[in-house]
PyMOL Python script that loads the backbone (N, CA, C, O; Angstrom):
from pymol import cmd

cmd.read_pdbstr("""\
ATOM      1  N   MET A   1       7.833 -22.033 -18.915  1.00  0.00           N
ATOM      2  CA  MET A   1       7.527 -20.780 -19.476  1.00  0.00           C
ATOM      3  C   MET A   1       6.037 -19.950 -18.843  1.00  0.00           C
ATOM      4  O   MET A   1       5.000 -20.539 -18.536  1.00  0.00           O
ATOM      5  N   LEU A   2       6.200 -18.919 -18.784  1.00  0.00           N
ATOM      6  CA  LEU A   2       5.216 -18.117 -18.677  1.00  0.00           C
ATOM      7  C   LEU A   2       4.456 -17.789 -19.690  1.00  0.00           C
ATOM      8  O   LEU A   2       5.051 -17.419 -20.702  1.00  0.00           O
ATOM      9  N   VAL A   3       3.216 -17.821 -19.714  1.00  0.00           N
ATOM     10  CA  VAL A   3       2.291 -17.583 -20.811  1.00  0.00           C
ATOM     11  C   VAL A   3       0.858 -16.570 -20.357  1.00  0.00           C
ATOM     12  O   VAL A   3       0.372 -16.763 -19.242  1.00  0.00           O
ATOM     13  N   PRO A   4       0.475 -15.912 -20.928  1.00  0.00           N
ATOM     14  CA  PRO A   4      -0.606 -14.610 -20.636  1.00  0.00           C
ATOM     15  C   PRO A   4      -2.208 -15.391 -20.704  1.00  0.00           C
ATOM     16  O   PRO A   4      -3.219 -14.700 -20.578  1.00  0.00           O
ATOM     17  N   ASP A   5      -2.295 -17.000 -20.932  1.00  0.00           N
ATOM     18  CA  ASP A   5      -3.605 -17.012 -20.928  1.00  0.00           C
ATOM     19  C   ASP A   5      -4.156 -17.334 -19.429  1.00  0.00           C
ATOM     20  O   ASP A   5      -5.329 -16.977 -19.320  1.00  0.00           O
ATOM     21  N   SER A   6      -3.769 -17.753 -18.574  1.00  0.00           N
ATOM     22  CA  SER A   6      -3.970 -17.850 -17.497  1.00  0.00           C
ATOM     23  C   SER A   6      -4.122 -16.721 -16.473  1.00  0.00           C
ATOM     24  O   SER A   6      -4.627 -17.075 -15.407  1.00  0.00           O
ATOM     25  N   SER A   7      -3.825 -15.593 -16.573  1.00  0.00           N
ATOM     26  CA  SER A   7      -3.916 -14.187 -16.419  1.00  0.00           C
ATOM     27  C   SER A   7      -5.140 -13.425 -16.877  1.00  0.00           C
ATOM     28  O   SER A   7      -5.921 -12.733 -16.224  1.00  0.00           O
ATOM     29  N   ARG A   8      -5.104 -13.819 -18.560  1.00  0.00           N
ATOM     30  CA  ARG A   8      -6.119 -13.189 -19.139  1.00  0.00           C
ATOM     31  C   ARG A   8      -7.654 -13.939 -18.465  1.00  0.00           C
ATOM     32  O   ARG A   8      -8.720 -13.375 -18.221  1.00  0.00           O
ATOM     33  N   ALA A   9      -7.303 -15.288 -18.306  1.00  0.00           N
ATOM     34  CA  ALA A   9      -8.817 -15.720 -17.455  1.00  0.00           C
ATOM     35  C   ALA A   9      -9.451 -15.142 -16.278  1.00  0.00           C
ATOM     36  O   ALA A   9     -10.568 -15.341 -15.798  1.00  0.00           O
ATOM     37  N   LEU A  10      -8.235 -14.173 -15.819  1.00  0.00           N
ATOM     38  CA  LEU A  10      -8.546 -13.376 -14.292  1.00  0.00           C
ATOM     39  C   LEU A  10      -9.249 -12.181 -14.578  1.00  0.00           C
ATOM     40  O   LEU A  10     -10.338 -11.799 -14.150  1.00  0.00           O
ATOM     41  N   LYS A  11      -8.203 -11.478 -15.623  1.00  0.00           N
ATOM     42  CA  LYS A  11      -8.262  -9.803 -16.259  1.00  0.00           C
ATOM     43  C   LYS A  11      -7.475  -9.485 -17.320  1.00  0.00           C
ATOM     44  O   LYS A  11      -6.311  -9.089 -17.269  1.00  0.00           O
ATOM     45  N   ASP A  12      -8.524  -9.775 -18.831  1.00  0.00           N
ATOM     46  CA  ASP A  12      -8.282  -9.437 -20.191  1.00  0.00           C
ATOM     47  C   ASP A  12      -7.228  -8.130 -20.117  1.00  0.00           C
ATOM     48  O   ASP A  12      -7.923  -7.159 -20.419  1.00  0.00           O
ATOM     49  N   CYS A  13      -6.174  -7.781 -19.910  1.00  0.00           N
ATOM     50  CA  CYS A  13      -5.478  -6.337 -20.091  1.00  0.00           C
ATOM     51  C   CYS A  13      -4.679  -6.185 -21.548  1.00  0.00           C
ATOM     52  O   CYS A  13      -4.692  -5.153 -22.218  1.00  0.00           O
ATOM     53  N   SER A  14      -4.067  -7.263 -21.863  1.00  0.00           N
ATOM     54  CA  SER A  14      -3.323  -7.719 -23.345  1.00  0.00           C
ATOM     55  C   SER A  14      -3.118  -9.159 -23.383  1.00  0.00           C
ATOM     56  O   SER A  14      -2.913  -9.881 -22.407  1.00  0.00           O
ATOM     57  N   GLY A  15      -3.201  -9.551 -24.755  1.00  0.00           N
ATOM     58  CA  GLY A  15      -2.955 -10.534 -25.136  1.00  0.00           C
ATOM     59  C   GLY A  15      -1.120 -10.825 -25.490  1.00  0.00           C
ATOM     60  O   GLY A  15      -0.795 -11.763 -26.218  1.00  0.00           O
ATOM     61  N   ALA A  16      -0.264 -10.068 -24.985  1.00  0.00           N
ATOM     62  CA  ALA A  16       1.099 -10.520 -25.204  1.00  0.00           C
ATOM     63  C   ALA A  16       1.294  -9.519 -23.944  1.00  0.00           C
ATOM     64  O   ALA A  16       0.679  -8.509 -23.604  1.00  0.00           O
ATOM     65  N   PHE A  17       2.561 -10.312 -23.311  1.00  0.00           N
ATOM     66  CA  PHE A  17       2.796  -9.410 -22.246  1.00  0.00           C
ATOM     67  C   PHE A  17       4.031  -8.552 -22.906  1.00  0.00           C
ATOM     68  O   PHE A  17       4.637  -8.959 -23.897  1.00  0.00           O
ATOM     69  N   CYS A  18       4.379  -7.121 -22.134  1.00  0.00           N
ATOM     70  CA  CYS A  18       5.813  -6.020 -22.135  1.00  0.00           C
ATOM     71  C   CYS A  18       6.036  -5.811 -21.195  1.00  0.00           C
ATOM     72  O   CYS A  18       5.373  -6.167 -20.221  1.00  0.00           O
ATOM     73  N   TRP A  19       7.138  -5.103 -21.175  1.00  0.00           N
ATOM     74  CA  TRP A  19       7.774  -4.779 -19.612  1.00  0.00           C
ATOM     75  C   TRP A  19       8.180  -3.414 -20.413  1.00  0.00           C
ATOM     76  O   TRP A  19       7.872  -3.049 -21.548  1.00  0.00           O
ATOM     77  N   ALA A  20       8.830  -2.910 -19.598  1.00  0.00           N
ATOM     78  CA  ALA A  20       9.833  -1.712 -19.916  1.00  0.00           C
ATOM     79  C   ALA A  20       8.607  -0.387 -20.085  1.00  0.00           C
ATOM     80  O   ALA A  20       9.176   0.699 -20.196  1.00  0.00           O
ATOM     81  N   ARG A  21       7.666  -0.323 -20.108  1.00  0.00           N
ATOM     82  CA  ARG A  21       6.776   1.004 -20.655  1.00  0.00           C
ATOM     83  C   ARG A  21       5.201   0.866 -19.798  1.00  0.00           C
ATOM     84  O   ARG A  21       4.612   0.093 -19.043  1.00  0.00           O
ATOM     85  N   GLU A  22       5.078   1.712 -20.247  1.00  0.00           N
ATOM     86  CA  GLU A  22       3.506   1.596 -19.391  1.00  0.00           C
ATOM     87  C   GLU A  22       2.335   1.435 -20.638  1.00  0.00           C
ATOM     88  O   GLU A  22       1.857   2.278 -21.397  1.00  0.00           O
ATOM     89  N   ASP A  23       2.057  -0.282 -20.473  1.00  0.00           N
ATOM     90  CA  ASP A  23       0.851  -0.175 -21.455  1.00  0.00           C
ATOM     91  C   ASP A  23       0.033  -1.414 -21.010  1.00  0.00           C
ATOM     92  O   ASP A  23       0.612  -1.830 -20.007  1.00  0.00           O
ATOM     93  N   GLU A  24      -0.860  -2.073 -21.232  1.00  0.00           N
ATOM     94  CA  GLU A  24      -1.669  -3.144 -21.288  1.00  0.00           C
ATOM     95  C   GLU A  24      -0.874  -4.151 -20.765  1.00  0.00           C
ATOM     96  O   GLU A  24      -1.032  -4.714 -19.681  1.00  0.00           O
ATOM     97  N   GLY A  25       0.347  -4.429 -21.936  1.00  0.00           N
ATOM     98  CA  GLY A  25       1.052  -5.905 -21.787  1.00  0.00           C
ATOM     99  C   GLY A  25       1.954  -5.944 -20.895  1.00  0.00           C
ATOM    100  O   GLY A  25       2.541  -7.004 -20.680  1.00  0.00           O
ATOM    101  N   SER A  26       2.270  -4.717 -20.142  1.00  0.00           N
ATOM    102  CA  SER A  26       2.994  -4.742 -18.757  1.00  0.00           C
ATOM    103  C   SER A  26       2.075  -5.153 -17.661  1.00  0.00           C
ATOM    104  O   SER A  26       2.397  -5.927 -16.759  1.00  0.00           O
ATOM    105  N   LEU A  27       0.588  -4.433 -17.831  1.00  0.00           N
ATOM    106  CA  LEU A  27      -0.236  -4.937 -16.727  1.00  0.00           C
ATOM    107  C   LEU A  27      -0.614  -6.484 -16.710  1.00  0.00           C
ATOM    108  O   LEU A  27      -0.861  -7.048 -15.644  1.00  0.00           O
ATOM    109  N   GLN A  28      -0.644  -7.048 -17.751  1.00  0.00           N
ATOM    110  CA  GLN A  28      -0.767  -8.251 -18.178  1.00  0.00           C
ATOM    111  C   GLN A  28       0.301  -9.425 -17.520  1.00  0.00           C
ATOM    112  O   GLN A  28       0.069 -10.601 -17.242  1.00  0.00           O
ATOM    113  N   LEU A  29       1.488  -8.677 -17.394  1.00  0.00           N
ATOM    114  CA  LEU A  29       2.870  -9.485 -16.871  1.00  0.00           C
ATOM    115  C   LEU A  29       3.002  -9.365 -15.368  1.00  0.00           C
ATOM    116  O   LEU A  29       3.358 -10.079 -14.431  1.00  0.00           O
ATOM    117  N   ALA A  30       2.590  -8.239 -15.548  1.00  0.00           N
ATOM    118  CA  ALA A  30       2.522  -8.172 -13.418  1.00  0.00           C
ATOM    119  C   ALA A  30       1.494  -8.873 -12.889  1.00  0.00           C
ATOM    120  O   ALA A  30       1.575  -9.189 -11.702  1.00  0.00           O
ATOM    121  N   LEU A  31       0.572  -9.173 -13.500  1.00  0.00           N
ATOM    122  CA  LEU A  31      -0.951 -10.107 -12.866  1.00  0.00           C
ATOM    123  C   LEU A  31      -0.330 -11.118 -13.284  1.00  0.00           C
ATOM    124  O   LEU A  31      -0.199 -11.811 -12.275  1.00  0.00           O
ATOM    125  N   ALA A  32       0.310 -11.839 -14.449  1.00  0.00           N
ATOM    126  CA  ALA A  32       0.672 -12.985 -14.810  1.00  0.00           C
ATOM    127  C   ALA A  32       1.774 -13.876 -13.596  1.00  0.00           C
ATOM    128  O   ALA A  32       1.680 -15.046 -13.227  1.00  0.00           O
ATOM    129  N   LEU A  33       2.874 -12.733 -13.153  1.00  0.00           N
ATOM    130  CA  LEU A  33       3.755 -12.921 -12.320  1.00  0.00           C
ATOM    131  C   LEU A  33       3.427 -12.802 -11.039  1.00  0.00           C
ATOM    132  O   LEU A  33       4.157 -13.489 -10.324  1.00  0.00           O
ATOM    133  N   LEU A  34       2.548 -12.151 -10.420  1.00  0.00           N
ATOM    134  CA  LEU A  34       1.932 -12.426  -9.249  1.00  0.00           C
ATOM    135  C   LEU A  34       0.957 -13.279  -8.943  1.00  0.00           C
ATOM    136  O   LEU A  34       0.711 -13.400  -7.743  1.00  0.00           O
ATOM    137  N   LEU A  35       0.150 -14.092  -9.933  1.00  0.00           N
ATOM    138  CA  LEU A  35      -0.408 -15.216 -10.131  1.00  0.00           C
ATOM    139  C   LEU A  35       0.277 -16.543 -10.111  1.00  0.00           C
ATOM    140  O   LEU A  35      -0.091 -17.625  -9.654  1.00  0.00           O
ATOM    141  N   ASP A  36       1.521 -16.129 -10.811  1.00  0.00           N
ATOM    142  CA  ASP A  36       2.210 -17.476 -10.943  1.00  0.00           C
ATOM    143  C   ASP A  36       2.965 -17.704  -9.235  1.00  0.00           C
ATOM    144  O   ASP A  36       2.967 -18.753  -8.590  1.00  0.00           O
ATOM    145  N   VAL A  37       3.492 -16.512  -8.868  1.00  0.00           N
ATOM    146  CA  VAL A  37       3.962 -16.596  -7.694  1.00  0.00           C
ATOM    147  C   VAL A  37       3.140 -17.050  -6.438  1.00  0.00           C
ATOM    148  O   VAL A  37       3.427 -18.057  -5.790  1.00  0.00           O
ATOM    149  N   THR A  38       2.239 -16.332  -6.193  1.00  0.00           N
ATOM    150  CA  THR A  38       1.621 -16.720  -4.829  1.00  0.00           C
ATOM    151  C   THR A  38       0.418 -17.776  -5.183  1.00  0.00           C
ATOM    152  O   THR A  38       0.137 -18.661  -4.374  1.00  0.00           O
ATOM    153  N   GLY A  39      -0.366 -17.629  -6.580  1.00  0.00           N
ATOM    154  CA  GLY A  39      -1.180 -18.630  -6.224  1.00  0.00           C
ATOM    155  C   GLY A  39      -2.721 -18.441  -5.638  1.00  0.00           C
ATOM    156  O   GLY A  39      -3.593 -19.207  -5.227  1.00  0.00           O
ATOM    157  N   GLU A  40      -2.580 -16.944  -5.831  1.00  0.00           N
ATOM    158  CA  GLU A  40      -4.091 -16.204  -5.170  1.00  0.00           C
ATOM    159  C   GLU A  40      -4.510 -15.241  -6.061  1.00  0.00           C
ATOM    160  O   GLU A  40      -3.799 -14.258  -6.268  1.00  0.00           O
ATOM    161  N   THR A  41      -5.756 -15.415  -6.717  1.00  0.00           N
ATOM    162  CA  THR A  41      -6.489 -14.706  -7.592  1.00  0.00           C
ATOM    163  C   THR A  41      -6.041 -13.320  -6.898  1.00  0.00           C
ATOM    164  O   THR A  41      -5.163 -12.499  -7.167  1.00  0.00           O
ATOM    165  N   GLU A  42      -6.939 -13.405  -5.973  1.00  0.00           N
ATOM    166  CA  GLU A  42      -7.292 -12.151  -5.084  1.00  0.00           C
ATOM    167  C   GLU A  42      -6.329 -11.086  -4.856  1.00  0.00           C
ATOM    168  O   GLU A  42      -6.609  -9.903  -5.047  1.00  0.00           O
ATOM    169  N   THR A  43      -4.892 -11.604  -4.342  1.00  0.00           N
ATOM    170  CA  THR A  43      -3.273 -10.987  -4.509  1.00  0.00           C
ATOM    171  C   THR A  43      -3.437 -10.368  -5.243  1.00  0.00           C
ATOM    172  O   THR A  43      -3.704  -9.169  -5.153  1.00  0.00           O
ATOM    173  N   ALA A  44      -3.261 -11.371  -6.717  1.00  0.00           N
ATOM    174  CA  ALA A  44      -2.759 -10.982  -7.631  1.00  0.00           C
ATOM    175  C   ALA A  44      -3.425  -9.673  -8.473  1.00  0.00           C
ATOM    176  O   ALA A  44      -2.884  -8.726  -9.044  1.00  0.00           O
ATOM    177  N   LEU A  45      -4.917 -10.067  -8.282  1.00  0.00           N
ATOM    178  CA  LEU A  45      -5.780  -8.810  -8.699  1.00  0.00           C
ATOM    179  C   LEU A  45      -5.479  -7.863  -7.783  1.00  0.00           C
ATOM    180  O   LEU A  45      -5.026  -6.872  -8.355  1.00  0.00           O
ATOM    181  N   GLU A  46      -5.544  -7.710  -6.362  1.00  0.00           N
ATOM    182  CA  GLU A  46      -5.161  -6.327  -5.826  1.00  0.00           C
ATOM    183  C   GLU A  46      -4.163  -5.339  -5.805  1.00  0.00           C
ATOM    184  O   GLU A  46      -4.273  -4.145  -5.527  1.00  0.00           O
ATOM    185  N   TRP A  47      -2.593  -6.370  -6.329  1.00  0.00           N
ATOM    186  CA  TRP A  47      -1.777  -5.843  -6.502  1.00  0.00           C
ATOM    187  C   TRP A  47      -1.160  -5.868  -7.265  1.00  0.00           C
ATOM    188  O   TRP A  47       0.018  -5.575  -7.065  1.00  0.00           O
ATOM    189  N   HIS A  48      -1.573  -6.203  -8.471  1.00  0.00           N
ATOM    190  CA  HIS A  48      -0.819  -6.180 -10.226  1.00  0.00           C
ATOM    191  C   HIS A  48      -0.577  -4.432 -10.593  1.00  0.00           C
ATOM    192  O   HIS A  48       0.555  -3.953 -10.670  1.00  0.00           O
ATOM    193  N   GLU A  49      -1.513  -3.826 -10.743  1.00  0.00           N
ATOM    194  CA  GLU A  49      -1.286  -2.566 -11.091  1.00  0.00           C
ATOM    195  C   GLU A  49      -0.530  -1.669 -10.081  1.00  0.00           C
ATOM    196  O   GLU A  49      -0.357  -0.514 -10.469  1.00  0.00           O
ATOM    197  N   MET A  50      -0.116  -1.941  -9.034  1.00  0.00           N
ATOM    198  CA  MET A  50       1.403  -1.261  -7.824  1.00  0.00           C
ATOM    199  C   MET A  50       2.798  -1.945  -8.759  1.00  0.00           C
ATOM    200  O   MET A  50       3.694  -1.383  -9.389  1.00  0.00           O
ATOM    201  N   PHE A  51       2.536  -3.197  -8.542  1.00  0.00           N
ATOM    202  CA  PHE A  51       3.775  -4.052  -9.102  1.00  0.00           C
ATOM    203  C   PHE A  51       3.940  -2.995 -10.566  1.00  0.00           C
ATOM    204  O   PHE A  51       4.731  -2.059 -10.685  1.00  0.00           O
ATOM    205  N   CYS A  52       3.066  -3.419 -11.451  1.00  0.00           N
ATOM    206  CA  CYS A  52       3.331  -3.071 -13.105  1.00  0.00           C
ATOM    207  C   CYS A  52       3.997  -1.673 -12.623  1.00  0.00           C
ATOM    208  O   CYS A  52       5.150  -1.584 -13.043  1.00  0.00           O
ATOM    209  N   ARG A  53       3.589  -0.585 -11.874  1.00  0.00           N
ATOM    210  CA  ARG A  53       4.357   0.632 -11.978  1.00  0.00           C
ATOM    211  C   ARG A  53       5.722   0.540 -11.135  1.00  0.00           C
ATOM    212  O   ARG A  53       6.837   0.972 -11.428  1.00  0.00           O
ATOM    213  N   LYS A  54       5.355  -0.049 -10.173  1.00  0.00           N
ATOM    214  CA  LYS A  54       6.845  -0.136  -9.265  1.00  0.00           C
ATOM    215  C   LYS A  54       7.930  -0.974  -9.626  1.00  0.00           C
ATOM    216  O   LYS A  54       9.048  -0.769  -9.153  1.00  0.00           O
ATOM    217  N   TYR A  55       7.614  -2.286 -10.753  1.00  0.00           N
ATOM    218  CA  TYR A  55       8.812  -3.192 -10.715  1.00  0.00           C
ATOM    219  C   TYR A  55       8.617  -3.347 -12.338  1.00  0.00           C
ATOM    220  O   TYR A  55       9.461  -2.848 -13.081  1.00  0.00           O
ATOM    221  N   VAL A  56       7.488  -4.050 -12.870  1.00  0.00           N
ATOM    222  CA  VAL A  56       7.461  -3.736 -14.161  1.00  0.00           C
ATOM    223  C   VAL A  56       7.690  -3.033 -15.232  1.00  0.00           C
ATOM    224  O   VAL A  56       8.075  -3.459 -16.321  1.00  0.00           O
ATOM    225  N   GLN A  57       7.512  -2.216 -15.005  1.00  0.00           N
ATOM    226  CA  GLN A  57       7.918  -1.031 -16.048  1.00  0.00           C
ATOM    227  C   GLN A  57       9.372  -0.493 -15.908  1.00  0.00           C
ATOM    228  O   GLN A  57       9.894   0.241 -16.747  1.00  0.00           O
ATOM    229  N   GLU A  58      10.090  -1.009 -14.553  1.00  0.00           N
ATOM    230  CA  GLU A  58      11.290  -0.888 -14.662  1.00  0.00           C
ATOM    231  C   GLU A  58      12.516  -1.629 -15.505  1.00  0.00           C
ATOM    232  O   GLU A  58      13.603  -1.215 -15.907  1.00  0.00           O
ATOM    233  N   LEU A  59      11.868  -2.867 -15.586  1.00  0.00           N
ATOM    234  CA  LEU A  59      12.323  -4.246 -15.925  1.00  0.00           C
ATOM    235  C   LEU A  59      13.324  -3.883 -17.893  1.00  0.00           C
ATOM    236  O   LEU A  59      12.908  -3.489 -18.982  1.00  0.00           O
ATOM    237  N   SER A  60      14.278  -4.178 -17.522  1.00  0.00           N
ATOM    238  CA  SER A  60      15.403  -3.817 -18.632  1.00  0.00           C
ATOM    239  C   SER A  60      14.578  -4.614 -19.779  1.00  0.00           C
ATOM    240  O   SER A  60      13.483  -5.175 -19.743  1.00  0.00           O
ATOM    241  N   ASP A  61      15.511  -4.447 -20.784  1.00  0.00           N
ATOM    242  CA  ASP A  61      14.736  -5.355 -22.373  1.00  0.00           C
ATOM    243  C   ASP A  61      14.827  -6.625 -22.202  1.00  0.00           C
ATOM    244  O   ASP A  61      13.856  -7.352 -22.413  1.00  0.00           O
ATOM    245  N   THR A  62      16.380  -7.250 -21.662  1.00  0.00           N
ATOM    246  CA  THR A  62      16.494  -8.534 -21.150  1.00  0.00           C
ATOM    247  C   THR A  62      16.333  -8.139 -19.387  1.00  0.00           C
ATOM    248  O   THR A  62      16.563  -7.142 -18.702  1.00  0.00           O
ATOM    249  N   TRP A  63      15.720  -9.764 -19.092  1.00  0.00           N
ATOM    250  CA  TRP A  63      15.338  -9.708 -17.606  1.00  0.00           C
ATOM    251  C   TRP A  63      15.329 -11.130 -17.226  1.00  0.00           C
ATOM    252  O   TRP A  63      14.881 -11.951 -18.026  1.00  0.00           O
ATOM    253  N   THR A  64      15.659 -11.398 -16.392  1.00  0.00           N
ATOM    254  CA  THR A  64      15.144 -12.733 -14.680  1.00  0.00           C
ATOM    255  C   THR A  64      15.039 -12.069 -13.570  1.00  0.00           C
ATOM    256  O   THR A  64      15.825 -11.258 -13.081  1.00  0.00           O
ATOM    257  N   VAL A  65      13.611 -12.602 -13.028  1.00  0.00           N
ATOM    258  CA  VAL A  65      13.038 -11.942 -11.854  1.00  0.00           C
ATOM    259  C   VAL A  65      12.845 -13.471 -11.145  1.00  0.00           C
ATOM    260  O   VAL A  65      11.813 -14.089 -11.403  1.00  0.00           O
ATOM    261  N   PRO A  66      13.838 -14.051 -10.269  1.00  0.00           N
ATOM    262  CA  PRO A  66      13.556 -15.038  -9.117  1.00  0.00           C
ATOM    263  C   PRO A  66      12.306 -14.948  -8.606  1.00  0.00           C
ATOM    264  O   PRO A  66      11.656 -13.903  -8.627  1.00  0.00           O
ATOM    265  N   GLU A  67      11.943 -15.918  -8.171  1.00  0.00           N
ATOM    266  CA  GLU A  67      10.653 -15.923  -7.437  1.00  0.00           C
ATOM    267  C   GLU A  67      10.562 -15.393  -6.242  1.00  0.00           C
ATOM    268  O   GLU A  67       9.525 -15.101  -5.647  1.00  0.00           O
ATOM    269  N   ILE A  68      12.078 -15.216  -5.749  1.00  0.00           N
ATOM    270  CA  ILE A  68      11.904 -14.643  -3.875  1.00  0.00           C
ATOM    271  C   ILE A  68      11.631 -13.249  -4.269  1.00  0.00           C
ATOM    272  O   ILE A  68      10.986 -12.582  -3.460  1.00  0.00           O
ATOM    273  N   ASP A  69      12.069 -12.593  -5.553  1.00  0.00           N
ATOM    274  CA  ASP A  69      12.305 -11.134  -5.514  1.00  0.00           C
ATOM    275  C   ASP A  69      10.840 -10.701  -5.601  1.00  0.00           C
ATOM    276  O   ASP A  69      10.486  -9.671  -5.027  1.00  0.00           O
ATOM    277  N   ILE A  70       9.935 -11.481  -6.329  1.00  0.00           N
ATOM    278  CA  ILE A  70       8.822 -11.150  -6.206  1.00  0.00           C
ATOM    279  C   ILE A  70       8.069 -11.395  -4.936  1.00  0.00           C
ATOM    280  O   ILE A  70       7.580 -10.361  -4.483  1.00  0.00           O
ATOM    281  N   ALA A  71       7.901 -12.189  -4.421  1.00  0.00           N
ATOM    282  CA  ALA A  71       7.838 -12.542  -3.117  1.00  0.00           C
ATOM    283  C   ALA A  71       7.742 -11.492  -1.863  1.00  0.00           C
ATOM    284  O   ALA A  71       6.877 -11.019  -1.125  1.00  0.00           O
ATOM    285  N   LEU A  72       9.305 -11.408  -2.093  1.00  0.00           N
ATOM    286  CA  LEU A  72       9.795  -9.960  -0.826  1.00  0.00           C
ATOM    287  C   LEU A  72       8.993  -9.157  -1.913  1.00  0.00           C
ATOM    288  O   LEU A  72       7.847  -9.437  -1.562  1.00  0.00           O
ATOM    289  N   TRP A  73       8.895  -8.562  -2.709  1.00  0.00           N
ATOM    290  CA  TRP A  73       8.214  -7.145  -3.494  1.00  0.00           C
ATOM    291  C   TRP A  73       6.765  -7.307  -2.719  1.00  0.00           C
ATOM    292  O   TRP A  73       6.243  -6.199  -2.839  1.00  0.00           O
ATOM    293  N   LEU A  74       6.290  -7.761  -2.328  1.00  0.00           N
ATOM    294  CA  LEU A  74       4.524  -8.193  -1.992  1.00  0.00           C
ATOM    295  C   LEU A  74       4.637  -8.165  -0.701  1.00  0.00           C
ATOM    296  O   LEU A  74       3.860  -7.373  -0.168  1.00  0.00           O
ATOM    297  N   TYR A  75       5.613  -8.988   0.301  1.00  0.00           N
ATOM    298  CA  TYR A  75       5.775  -9.135   1.315  1.00  0.00           C
ATOM    299  C   TYR A  75       6.112  -7.188   1.841  1.00  0.00           C
ATOM    300  O   TYR A  75       5.330  -6.610   2.596  1.00  0.00           O
ATOM    301  N   CYS A  76       6.653  -6.890   1.588  1.00  0.00           N
ATOM    302  CA  CYS A  76       7.186  -5.510   1.814  1.00  0.00           C
ATOM    303  C   CYS A  76       5.631  -4.539   1.403  1.00  0.00           C
ATOM    304  O   CYS A  76       4.786  -4.457   2.293  1.00  0.00           O
ATOM    305  N   PHE A  77       5.509  -4.228   0.784  1.00  0.00           N
ATOM    306  CA  PHE A  77       4.253  -3.844   0.003  1.00  0.00           C
ATOM    307  C   PHE A  77       3.140  -4.027   0.858  1.00  0.00           C
ATOM    308  O   PHE A  77       2.546  -3.034   1.279  1.00  0.00           O
ATOM    309  N   GLU A  78       2.761  -5.238   1.187  1.00  0.00           N
ATOM    310  CA  GLU A  78       1.528  -5.452   1.750  1.00  0.00           C
ATOM    311  C   GLU A  78       1.853  -5.198   3.563  1.00  0.00           C
ATOM    312  O   GLU A  78       0.996  -5.427   4.416  1.00  0.00           O
ATOM    313  N   ASN A  79       2.835  -4.842   3.779  1.00  0.00           N
ATOM    314  CA  ASN A  79       3.344  -5.044   5.167  1.00  0.00           C
ATOM    315  C   ASN A  79       3.772  -3.211   5.592  1.00  0.00           C
ATOM    316  O   ASN A  79       3.866  -2.627   6.672  1.00  0.00           O
ATOM    317  N   SER A  80       3.945  -2.764   4.165  1.00  0.00           N
ATOM    318  CA  SER A  80       4.341  -0.990   4.867  1.00  0.00           C
ATOM    319  C   SER A  80       3.017  -0.365   4.678  1.00  0.00           C
ATOM    320  O   SER A  80       3.018   0.801   5.075  1.00  0.00           O
ATOM    321  N   ARG A  81       1.690  -0.835   4.114  1.00  0.00           N
ATOM    322  CA  ARG A  81       0.283  -0.158   4.159  1.00  0.00           C
ATOM    323  C   ARG A  81      -0.604  -0.376   5.143  1.00  0.00           C
ATOM    324  O   ARG A  81      -0.917  -1.503   5.527  1.00  0.00           O
ATOM    325  N   PRO A  82      -1.084   0.759   5.634  1.00  0.00           N
ATOM    326  CA  PRO A  82      -1.854   0.312   6.310  1.00  0.00           C
ATOM    327  C   PRO A  82      -3.081  -0.602   5.942  1.00  0.00           C
ATOM    328  O   PRO A  82      -3.682  -0.680   4.871  1.00  0.00           O
ATOM    329  N   ALA A  83      -3.243  -1.122   6.862  1.00  0.00           N
ATOM    330  CA  ALA A  83      -4.826  -2.300   6.293  1.00  0.00           C
ATOM    331  C   ALA A  83      -6.057  -1.331   5.919  1.00  0.00           C
ATOM    332  O   ALA A  83      -6.493  -0.676   6.866  1.00  0.00           O
ATOM    333  N   VAL A  84      -6.746  -1.129   4.534  1.00  0.00           N
ATOM    334  CA  VAL A  84      -7.741  -0.338   4.391  1.00  0.00           C
ATOM    335  C   VAL A  84      -9.001  -1.075   4.789  1.00  0.00           C
ATOM    336  O   VAL A  84     -10.092  -0.507   4.732  1.00  0.00           O
TER     337      VAL A  84
END
""", "prot")
cmd.dss("prot")
cmd.show_as("cartoon", "prot")
cmd.util.cbc("prot")
cmd.orient("prot")
């Protein structure tokens, strides 16, 4: 089960997860999901805000997200943007 604790150690947006809306709980969930799937602090911090806007805020009230979906989302965004 995914819990906010490990992602809060990285960046404390909220003590609870939320989704389907724009708030700190959605940001915390986005960060936690990316950290869980990639295991990379830098990647999770770099992409969590966009992942929240484009993915987490679009989740329905009840959802399940396979790891591969998150990995593919990240791969597509990392490879579709010019390097900064």
